[in-house]
C-alpha atoms as an extended CHARMM CRD file, in Angstrom:
* protein
*
       153  EXT
         1         1  UNK       CA             90.3800000000     -110.1020000000        0.5030000000  PROA      1               0.0000000000
         2         2  UNK       CA             92.4760000000     -111.5900000000       -2.3040000000  PROA      2               0.0000000000
         3         3  UNK       CA             95.8900000000     -113.1890000000       -2.1950000000  PROA      3               0.0000000000
         4         4  UNK       CA             98.9650000000     -112.5080000000       -4.2160000000  PROA      4               0.0000000000
         5         5  UNK       CA            102.2490000000     -114.2910000000       -4.5300000000  PROA      5               0.0000000000
         6         6  UNK       CA            105.4820000000     -113.7020000000       -2.7190000000  PROA      6               0.0000000000
         7         7  UNK       CA            108.8000000000     -115.4910000000       -2.9240000000  PROA      7               0.0000000000
         8         8  UNK       CA            110.3620000000     -116.2970000000        0.4310000000  PROA      8               0.0000000000
         9         9  UNK       CA            114.0600000000     -116.8770000000        1.0050000000  PROA      9               0.0000000000
        10        10  UNK       CA            115.2310000000     -116.7590000000        4.5980000000  PROA      10              0.0000000000
        11        11  UNK       CA            115.0330000000     -114.0970000000        6.0670000000  PROA      11              0.0000000000
        12        12  UNK       CA            113.5740000000     -112.1640000000        3.1130000000  PROA      12              0.0000000000
        13        13  UNK       CA            110.2730000000     -111.9780000000        1.2660000000  PROA      13              0.0000000000
        14        14  UNK       CA            109.9020000000     -110.6100000000       -2.2560000000  PROA      14              0.0000000000
        15        15  UNK       CA            106.3660000000     -109.2710000000       -2.7500000000  PROA      15              0.0000000000
        16        16  UNK       CA            105.6920000000     -109.6750000000       -6.4760000000  PROA      16              0.0000000000
        17        17  UNK       CA            102.5110000000     -107.5850000000       -6.5420000000  PROA      17              0.0000000000
        18        18  UNK       CA            103.7510000000     -104.5700000000       -4.6170000000  PROA      18              0.0000000000
        19        19  UNK       CA            107.3160000000     -104.9570000000       -5.9220000000  PROA      19              0.0000000000
        20        20  UNK       CA            108.8410000000     -104.7290000000       -2.4570000000  PROA      20              0.0000000000
        21        21  UNK       CA            111.5760000000     -106.6160000000       -0.6890000000  PROA      21              0.0000000000
        22        22  UNK       CA            110.9660000000     -107.3190000000        3.0090000000  PROA      22              0.0000000000
        23        23  UNK       CA            113.2330000000     -108.4920000000        5.7920000000  PROA      23              0.0000000000
        24        24  UNK       CA            110.7920000000     -109.3290000000        8.5470000000  PROA      24              0.0000000000
        25        25  UNK       CA            108.6090000000     -106.2310000000        8.8670000000  PROA      25              0.0000000000
        26        26  UNK       CA            111.2670000000     -103.9090000000        7.4150000000  PROA      26              0.0000000000
        27        27  UNK       CA            111.0230000000     -102.8960000000        3.7640000000  PROA      27              0.0000000000
        28        28  UNK       CA            114.4180000000     -102.9710000000        2.0240000000  PROA      28              0.0000000000
        29        29  UNK       CA            114.7970000000     -100.3080000000       -0.6440000000  PROA      29              0.0000000000
        30        30  UNK       CA            116.0070000000     -101.5220000000       -4.0160000000  PROA      30              0.0000000000
        31        31  UNK       CA            115.6620000000      -99.9970000000       -7.4520000000  PROA      31              0.0000000000
        32        32  UNK       CA            113.2200000000     -101.2060000000      -10.0960000000  PROA      32              0.0000000000
        33        33  UNK       CA            115.9420000000     -102.8980000000      -12.1500000000  PROA      33              0.0000000000
        34        34  UNK       CA            117.3890000000     -104.5920000000       -9.0560000000  PROA      34              0.0000000000
        35        35  UNK       CA            113.8910000000     -105.8600000000       -8.2210000000  PROA      35              0.0000000000
        36        36  UNK       CA            113.4890000000     -107.2240000000      -11.7540000000  PROA      36              0.0000000000
        37        37  UNK       CA            116.8860000000     -108.9740000000      -11.6460000000  PROA      37              0.0000000000
        38        38  UNK       CA            116.1240000000     -110.4730000000       -8.2340000000  PROA      38              0.0000000000
        39        39  UNK       CA            112.7240000000     -111.6790000000       -9.4300000000  PROA      39              0.0000000000
        40        40  UNK       CA            114.3350000000     -113.3210000000      -12.4610000000  PROA      40              0.0000000000
        41        41  UNK       CA            116.9610000000     -115.0290000000      -10.2890000000  PROA      41              0.0000000000
        42        42  UNK       CA            114.4090000000     -116.2130000000       -7.7110000000  PROA      42              0.0000000000
        43        43  UNK       CA            112.0020000000     -117.6330000000      -10.2780000000  PROA      43              0.0000000000
        44        44  UNK       CA            114.8980000000     -119.6870000000      -11.6580000000  PROA      44              0.0000000000
        45        45  UNK       CA            116.5090000000     -120.4730000000       -8.2910000000  PROA      45              0.0000000000
        46        46  UNK       CA            119.1080000000     -123.2110000000       -8.4410000000  PROA      46              0.0000000000
        47        47  UNK       CA            119.7120000000     -122.6720000000      -12.1550000000  PROA      47              0.0000000000
        48        48  UNK       CA            122.2210000000     -120.5920000000      -14.0690000000  PROA      48              0.0000000000
        49        49  UNK       CA            120.6890000000     -117.3670000000      -15.3650000000  PROA      49              0.0000000000
        50        50  UNK       CA            122.9410000000     -116.0560000000      -18.0880000000  PROA      50              0.0000000000
        51        51  UNK       CA            123.8900000000     -112.4200000000      -18.3910000000  PROA      51              0.0000000000
        52        52  UNK       CA            122.1850000000     -112.4140000000      -21.7800000000  PROA      52              0.0000000000
        53        53  UNK       CA            118.9250000000     -113.7040000000      -20.2660000000  PROA      53              0.0000000000
        54        54  UNK       CA            119.0480000000     -111.0350000000      -17.5640000000  PROA      54              0.0000000000
        55        55  UNK       CA            119.6920000000     -108.2770000000      -20.0930000000  PROA      55              0.0000000000
        56        56  UNK       CA            116.8550000000     -109.5030000000      -22.3600000000  PROA      56              0.0000000000
        57        57  UNK       CA            114.4410000000     -109.8440000000      -19.4220000000  PROA      57              0.0000000000
        58        58  UNK       CA            115.2250000000     -106.6600000000      -17.5040000000  PROA      58              0.0000000000
        59        59  UNK       CA            116.3070000000     -104.3400000000      -20.3390000000  PROA      59              0.0000000000
        60        60  UNK       CA            114.3490000000     -105.5390000000      -23.3950000000  PROA      60              0.0000000000
        61        61  UNK       CA            115.1400000000     -103.7040000000      -26.6030000000  PROA      61              0.0000000000
        62        62  UNK       CA            117.8540000000     -101.6940000000      -24.8360000000  PROA      62              0.0000000000
        63        63  UNK       CA            121.5730000000     -102.1270000000      -25.2950000000  PROA      63              0.0000000000
        64        64  UNK       CA            123.2310000000     -102.2670000000      -21.8980000000  PROA      64              0.0000000000
        65        65  UNK       CA            126.8030000000     -103.0940000000      -21.0940000000  PROA      65              0.0000000000
        66        66  UNK       CA            128.0030000000     -105.6920000000      -18.6510000000  PROA      66              0.0000000000
        67        67  UNK       CA            128.9110000000     -102.9390000000      -16.1760000000  PROA      67              0.0000000000
        68        68  UNK       CA            125.2220000000     -102.0220000000      -15.7280000000  PROA      68              0.0000000000
        69        69  UNK       CA            124.3730000000     -105.5960000000      -14.7180000000  PROA      69              0.0000000000
        70        70  UNK       CA            127.3830000000     -105.6870000000      -12.3950000000  PROA      70              0.0000000000
        71        71  UNK       CA            126.1720000000     -102.5310000000      -10.6300000000  PROA      71              0.0000000000
        72        72  UNK       CA            122.6670000000     -103.9870000000      -10.1720000000  PROA      72              0.0000000000
        73        73  UNK       CA            124.0650000000     -107.2620000000       -8.7860000000  PROA      73              0.0000000000
        74        74  UNK       CA            126.2040000000     -105.2170000000       -6.3840000000  PROA      74              0.0000000000
        75        75  UNK       CA            123.0820000000     -103.2950000000       -5.2710000000  PROA      75              0.0000000000
        76        76  UNK       CA            121.2730000000     -106.5930000000       -4.6300000000  PROA      76              0.0000000000
        77        77  UNK       CA            124.1720000000     -108.0610000000       -2.6990000000  PROA      77              0.0000000000
        78        78  UNK       CA            124.3300000000     -104.9600000000       -0.5290000000  PROA      78              0.0000000000
        79        79  UNK       CA            120.5660000000     -105.0750000000        0.1380000000  PROA      79              0.0000000000
        80        80  UNK       CA            120.7530000000     -108.7740000000        1.0290000000  PROA      80              0.0000000000
        81        81  UNK       CA            123.9700000000     -108.4920000000        3.0450000000  PROA      81              0.0000000000
        82        82  UNK       CA            125.5670000000     -110.9080000000        0.5710000000  PROA      82              0.0000000000
        83        83  UNK       CA            129.2000000000     -110.9820000000       -0.5190000000  PROA      83              0.0000000000
        84        84  UNK       CA            130.5720000000     -112.0660000000       -3.8840000000  PROA      84              0.0000000000
        85        85  UNK       CA            133.5610000000     -113.9290000000       -2.4030000000  PROA      85              0.0000000000
        86        86  UNK       CA            131.4340000000     -115.8230000000        0.1620000000  PROA      86              0.0000000000
        87        87  UNK       CA            127.8450000000     -115.7200000000       -1.1180000000  PROA      87              0.0000000000
        88        88  UNK       CA            124.7520000000     -116.7980000000        0.7980000000  PROA      88              0.0000000000
        89        89  UNK       CA            122.3020000000     -116.0610000000       -2.0070000000  PROA      89              0.0000000000
        90        90  UNK       CA            123.7800000000     -115.0580000000       -5.3730000000  PROA      90              0.0000000000
        91        91  UNK       CA            126.6150000000     -117.0570000000       -6.8820000000  PROA      91              0.0000000000
        92        92  UNK       CA            128.6230000000     -115.5910000000       -9.7580000000  PROA      92              0.0000000000
        93        93  UNK       CA            129.2560000000     -118.0740000000      -12.5690000000  PROA      93              0.0000000000
        94        94  UNK       CA            132.3250000000     -116.4170000000      -13.9920000000  PROA      94              0.0000000000
        95        95  UNK       CA            131.8930000000     -115.1390000000      -17.5260000000  PROA      95              0.0000000000
        96        96  UNK       CA            128.4060000000     -116.6650000000      -17.8630000000  PROA      96              0.0000000000
        97        97  UNK       CA            125.9170000000     -115.2830000000      -15.3560000000  PROA      97              0.0000000000
        98        98  UNK       CA            124.4940000000     -115.8000000000      -11.8800000000  PROA      98              0.0000000000
        99        99  UNK       CA            122.7490000000     -118.4650000000       -9.8260000000  PROA      99              0.0000000000
       100       100  UNK       CA            120.4610000000     -117.8930000000       -6.8460000000  PROA      100             0.0000000000
       101       101  UNK       CA            121.1420000000     -120.9180000000       -4.6700000000  PROA      101             0.0000000000
       102       102  UNK       CA            119.3280000000     -120.3430000000       -1.3520000000  PROA      102             0.0000000000
       103       103  UNK       CA            116.0400000000     -122.2320000000       -0.8280000000  PROA      103             0.0000000000
       104       104  UNK       CA            113.0170000000     -120.3590000000       -2.2040000000  PROA      104             0.0000000000
       105       105  UNK       CA            109.3530000000     -121.0240000000       -1.3970000000  PROA      105             0.0000000000
       106       106  UNK       CA            106.0920000000     -119.4620000000       -2.5240000000  PROA      106             0.0000000000
       107       107  UNK       CA            103.8020000000     -117.6700000000       -0.0750000000  PROA      107             0.0000000000
       108       108  UNK       CA            100.3730000000     -116.0880000000       -0.2850000000  PROA      108             0.0000000000
       109       109  UNK       CA            100.3390000000     -112.4980000000        0.9660000000  PROA      109             0.0000000000
       110       110  UNK       CA             97.0810000000     -110.9480000000        2.1530000000  PROA      110             0.0000000000
       111       111  UNK       CA             96.0930000000     -107.8190000000        0.2520000000  PROA      111             0.0000000000
       112       112  UNK       CA             93.8680000000     -105.2020000000        1.8510000000  PROA      112             0.0000000000
       113       113  UNK       CA             90.7960000000     -104.4020000000       -0.2030000000  PROA      113             0.0000000000
       114       114  UNK       CA             89.6440000000     -101.0140000000       -1.3890000000  PROA      114             0.0000000000
       115       115  UNK       CA             88.4990000000      -98.8430000000        1.4810000000  PROA      115             0.0000000000
       116       116  UNK       CA             90.8270000000     -100.4620000000        3.9740000000  PROA      116             0.0000000000
       117       117  UNK       CA             93.7770000000      -98.4200000000        5.0790000000  PROA      117             0.0000000000
       118       118  UNK       CA             97.0470000000      -99.7470000000        3.6380000000  PROA      118             0.0000000000
       119       119  UNK       CA             99.5550000000     -100.7540000000        6.2650000000  PROA      119             0.0000000000
       120       120  UNK       CA            102.8670000000     -102.5880000000        6.2050000000  PROA      120             0.0000000000
       121       121  UNK       CA            102.3860000000     -106.1100000000        4.9590000000  PROA      121             0.0000000000
       122       122  UNK       CA            101.5930000000     -108.6370000000        7.6950000000  PROA      122             0.0000000000
       123       123  UNK       CA            103.5400000000     -111.8800000000        7.8870000000  PROA      123             0.0000000000
       124       124  UNK       CA            102.8010000000     -114.1730000000        4.9530000000  PROA      124             0.0000000000
       125       125  UNK       CA            101.4430000000     -117.6600000000        5.1940000000  PROA      125             0.0000000000
       126       126  UNK       CA            103.5840000000     -120.2940000000        3.5450000000  PROA      126             0.0000000000
       127       127  UNK       CA            101.5220000000     -122.2690000000        1.0650000000  PROA      127             0.0000000000
       128       128  UNK       CA            102.5380000000     -125.5740000000       -0.4830000000  PROA      128             0.0000000000
       129       129  UNK       CA            103.6190000000     -124.6980000000       -3.9940000000  PROA      129             0.0000000000
       130       130  UNK       CA            104.5480000000     -128.0150000000       -5.5310000000  PROA      130             0.0000000000
       131       131  UNK       CA            107.9670000000     -126.5930000000       -6.4010000000  PROA      131             0.0000000000
       132       132  UNK       CA            109.7330000000     -128.7010000000       -3.7850000000  PROA      132             0.0000000000
       133       133  UNK       CA            108.1190000000     -132.1000000000       -4.1930000000  PROA      133             0.0000000000
       134       134  UNK       CA            109.2500000000     -134.4740000000       -1.4590000000  PROA      134             0.0000000000
       135       135  UNK       CA            110.7300000000     -131.6130000000        0.5850000000  PROA      135             0.0000000000
       136       136  UNK       CA            107.7450000000     -130.9110000000        2.8530000000  PROA      136             0.0000000000
       137       137  UNK       CA            109.8200000000     -131.3000000000        6.0330000000  PROA      137             0.0000000000
       138       138  UNK       CA            112.3930000000     -128.7780000000        4.8070000000  PROA      138             0.0000000000
       139       139  UNK       CA            109.7040000000     -126.3310000000        3.6870000000  PROA      139             0.0000000000
       140       140  UNK       CA            108.0330000000     -126.6470000000        7.1080000000  PROA      140             0.0000000000
       141       141  UNK       CA            111.3790000000     -126.0050000000        8.8180000000  PROA      141             0.0000000000
       142       142  UNK       CA            112.0610000000     -122.9000000000        6.6960000000  PROA      142             0.0000000000
       143       143  UNK       CA            108.5180000000     -121.6720000000        7.3550000000  PROA      143             0.0000000000
       144       144  UNK       CA            108.8890000000     -122.1360000000       11.1200000000  PROA      144             0.0000000000
       145       145  UNK       CA            112.2320000000     -120.3370000000       11.1630000000  PROA      145             0.0000000000
       146       146  UNK       CA            110.8350000000     -117.5290000000        9.0200000000  PROA      146             0.0000000000
       147       147  UNK       CA            107.8990000000     -116.9790000000       11.3870000000  PROA      147             0.0000000000
       148       148  UNK       CA            110.2120000000     -117.1910000000       14.4180000000  PROA      148             0.0000000000
       149       149  UNK       CA            112.3900000000     -114.5130000000       12.8450000000  PROA      149             0.0000000000
       150       150  UNK       CA            109.3590000000     -112.2910000000       12.3010000000  PROA      150             0.0000000000
       151       151  UNK       CA            108.3850000000     -112.7090000000       15.9490000000  PROA      151             0.0000000000
       152       152  UNK       CA            111.8650000000     -111.6350000000       17.0570000000  PROA      152             0.0000000000
       153       153  UNK       CA            112.1720000000     -108.6670000000       14.7460000000  PROA      153             0.0000000000
């Protein structure tokens, strides 16, 4: 069995290998471009990600208008149950870009080897990532709440 990385933000998990968004044991359907935008925002959580950076990362060598990015952000907000006027995850920085501001942690997700029947991903184990130095208590609290949420749902 090998491990692969996931990004966890309460109550969601973004599986980077399988390119799936999970809420507990339920897979949330999002398009490939929405996944790529979310991945970009999560890997730079807490920081401004400019519209230009998103366009260069998600649509390299393709000219896309601002409306395309707006539609993808709207798709993400709908999938996450987020609202632009009162965001829980994605903040709009007017005229500049977006900022993912919810706490994000890394997790290791078990992967079933060849010959084993694929099944919905089991709950991840939160692994210390070094991203949140000095925040072990908060990471432990988020982990406990995440696992409690999985048990309920």
